[in-house]
N, C-alpha and C positions, 0 to 999 in steps of 0.2 A: 474497517463499519469506522475505523477513529485516522482513517484517511482521507476517507470520502466527505465526511461530517465537517473535517478540517476543510477542505477543502471549498465548502460552499459557505465556510466563513470568510476564507482568503475573497468568494467572489464579494461579497457582504458588505468584506470591509477598501475593498481597489476603488478608483476611480475609473468611472467610464470608457476613457480613449483610454485604461492598461489592456496590455496585454496578461494571458494565465497560461503560463502550458502547463499538463498536467504529466509526468511522465509514469505511467503508473506497471508496476508487478507485472509478472507475466509469465513466473516459477510457477505462478500456482497450477496454472493450465492443465487440459490434461482431457485425453478424446478416451470417453466415454459413448456405449452405443452407435456409435461411427460417430459421432460431433464433434469436436473439436470447444471447449467449454473452457472461457477466462474469466472466472470469476472476480479478480480485482477490478480488470476494465468495463463491464459489465453493472459492479456495482457503481461505481465512477460515471457512468454516463445515466442510469437511473435516475441516480442520486440528486446532479446537477442536472436534472432536465422536470424533476417533478414525477417521476416515475416509479420513482423506490417504494417498497415497503416502510410503512415509517419505524408499524411496529416489532420486527422484524430484522428491518435493518440492510436485507438483502432478498434480492429477486420483486419479482414488481408485485404492483399495485392491485388487490380485485386479484389477486391470482386466484387459478383452480387448479386440479391437480388428477383432472383423469386420464393422465396419460403413464403420469409414477402407476398410480392403483393397477393398473392395465399389466406393467412391466413387471408390478407383485406377481399380481396372479399369473402372467408368465411364468413364473420360477425365474426370472432373469437373475446369476447371481447381483450384478450391479447396479440394485434396483436401491441400495443403499445408500445412493447420490440420489435426491430427489430432484428434477426437471418440471415447473412448473409449465403450464402449458400454454401460457401465453413468452415466457422464456426463452421454451422452445423456439420458437421462431426467431429467436435473435441467432439463437445456434447455427436454423437450418440454415439462415441468411450465409453467417459467417466461414461456414465447411464446403457449401458452396462457391465462394469465390477463392475460398482459398481454394480445391478441387481444379478449378479454374484456371489456376496459376496464379493469381493475386496474391499481393503482402498480406500478411497479417494488418502491418501499415493501411491497406489501402482499403482491407477489409470493415476498421477499425473508421478511417474515416466516411464511407459506406452508410457504417450502424448509425452516424454519431449526426448523417445529411438529417435523419429523422426527428430525432432529438432536439433539437435545437439547445446543444449545452449552454448555460448561463441563464437561458432563459424565467431560471425561479430567483435571480440577485437582486439584491436593488441595487446594483453597480450597471449588470447588464455589460459587464466588462469583454473584452474578445477570448474567450475557450479555444485554448485545445486541447484534442485530449489523443498520445502518441503509447506508443506501447513502448517497452526500453529496450526489444531489441525484435527486430520476425524471426530473428531464428528458435527453434526448440529448445526452450532452458525448464529442465522439470525441479520439484522439493522431492529430495528423496528422503527418508528417517529409518535411520539408523535403528532395532528395533528391537524386541523381547515378545511376543504372543503363543500365550500356553504353550510356555518354556522353549521355545524356537528362537533361536536369530534371525529377526530377517528385515532388509530391508523393502518400505512401502513405499508409496508416490502421500506425500503431505494431505491429500484428501480423502485420502482414507484412514491417514491416522488419526485424520481431524473430524474429519463427519461421520466413517462406522465406526471408529475408535474412542470419541469425544476425547482426543487428546489425552485417555489415561490410559496406555499404556508407557514403559520407559523409553525414553532418547539418550541414547547412545552416540550417535553421530547427526547430522545433518549433511545432504548432500547435494551441490548443487548442479546437477548429471550440465553439461554443457557449457555450465555458465563460460568456463575457457576460452570457448571458438566464436563465443556468440558478442557481432558487432555492435553500436549503438542504433536500434533504428533511426531511417531519416527525419530530421530537422531536433533528435534530441543535444545531438554534442552542439548544435548553434545554436538549440534556444536557452544554455548552458553557459553559453561562451558571453552572448547576449547579455543577458538578463544583468536587472538590476536590482534582482535579489531573489538569491535560491532560498524557500524552506525543505524544512523535511519536515515530515508531518508526526504525528504521534499515534506511528502502526508498530506492529512488530517486528522489533530489530531484526531480531535470526530469518523469517519467514518474509516481510512484505518489502520491507527498506534496505536487507540483505542481499538479495538479489538484486537488486537496480543498480547497489555500490557495486557489487561481485564482477560485474561488465566492464572491465579492463580500463575499457574507452570515455565510459560514464565517472568512473574513478577518479581516469586525470581528468576530465573535464573540469570536474569538479574540485578539484586539486587546482587547478589552472585558472581558474575563472576569479577575473575582480570584483565580482561581486561578491557580499557580506553571505555566510552561510549559516543559517541560524534552525537550529532541530529544538524538538517541543517535545518531554519526555512521556513517554506511552507508560510511564511511572507511576501510582500515587500512593502515594503514604509503603509503600516498600511493595505493593501488586499491581499489577496490572490491571485497566477496570473492566476488558470482556475480552475475550479470546483465552490463546492459548501459552500466553509470554512467559509464566512463572513456570510453565513445566519444560521449554523450551532452554528459556535463561539456564537452571537451573540442571539441564540436563546437560547443559556443553559446559558449567564451571562460573558462567559467566553471574554477578550479584546481583538480587531482581532487584534495582533500584534506581533511585535516578541517577545518581554516579555511576553505578556499572552500567549501565546502556551508552551515558558519554561516555565513560572508560572505552565501550568494543569499539566507539562510534569513531573515538578521538580526535583528536585537535588538529589541526591545517598546519600546528604549528612543528609541527612533529608526529608528518606522515597520514594523519589523516583526515575529515574529510568538515568538523564546525571550527568554525567561529564565535557561536552564540549555541546557549541554549537555556528553555526555561522546561525550570521545572516546578508547582506545583506547593503554594504558600506552606502544606502542611511538611515540604523538604528542605523547607528556608534555612535546615542547620550543613543540610550536603551541598550549601554553599562555595568555601572556603574550599573542602577538601576537591569539590570541580575544575574552580578557579585555577588549581595548581595543574592540572590539567592544560591550562593554558588556554582556555576559554573563555569569553565574558558568560556571566551566568545573570539570567534574575527571576526572583520570585513572584509566580502569578499565579492567578485562582485557573486551575487550567481544566476542571468540569466541565464540559461540554454539553449542560442536562436543559437547555435550549437554544435559540438562533442567536440572541442578542449576546447569551455568557462565549457564543461559538466565534459570531463576528472580534467579540473583543477579546480573547486570546490570538488571533490573528490581527486585529492590530495590535498586540501585545509584540508576536512574532515581525512583526513591519519597523515600529519600532526601533526595535533592540536592532535591525538590521542599519537603521537610517544612523541610531546614535555609531554603529559600527561603520559603517559609509565616511562618517562622518573624523 
């Protein structure tokens, strides 16, 4: 949710002549009920077109849940993952295309034709939504459930178990073989600015930069790379980043995530990093990592504040570009 909300702020902050390319994590994707479900792609698609449920922050507005109720009535074991009736159509179209031989990039472009991304933004700049890869990559969590060591899909960890089981390790299955999707490397190479949103650093940002070609492109681009901390005051704003970071031995702090991503001066991906005002005391330590740091308000509690955060990120990028 943090990434999609920040993306909307970026669209509000840029000029109408600008092109914004959004590279989405696809390692959350899962196949259930015979359908290929891509939660991050869909959340971005719905958010940037005004189709997202504003209360939940995911799924369609005006959603109903008749199919989910029927699956539960049939005793389908996978019914822990709820698909809304309107959302179901998206997965049917995508899966049909994939089974016919289309790539995930092709299916994403087809779905986005309907939604006209960026139509709700004040700038109405050109928007492209790309999957990080057309190959299948899935995030699996090594955990213990009822005393038994198990490896489960991230969606089962997050939705079925509410991230309330321990995290021993995180495995990105297929990431080593994955290639960047068409357009991703070109977008990074030609970018004026690259922004890393305040998304979960392990399961949202991590898989994208885990694709070797993408990480190398981030290391090589002439554009400044500026990230936004997903941690405010020693805790994630929303989601399960606390559990994942702690389970992997990473400090749950703005500086802990900055160190995880690393500076481009030391084989990392960042030139700049924004932290919240409340974490300003961490600025000197983060600067020692080799990146420029600014303390600004990070809470995206309404559209104007979200736009201001995007403007702050772009401003730091301009300073670094000079």
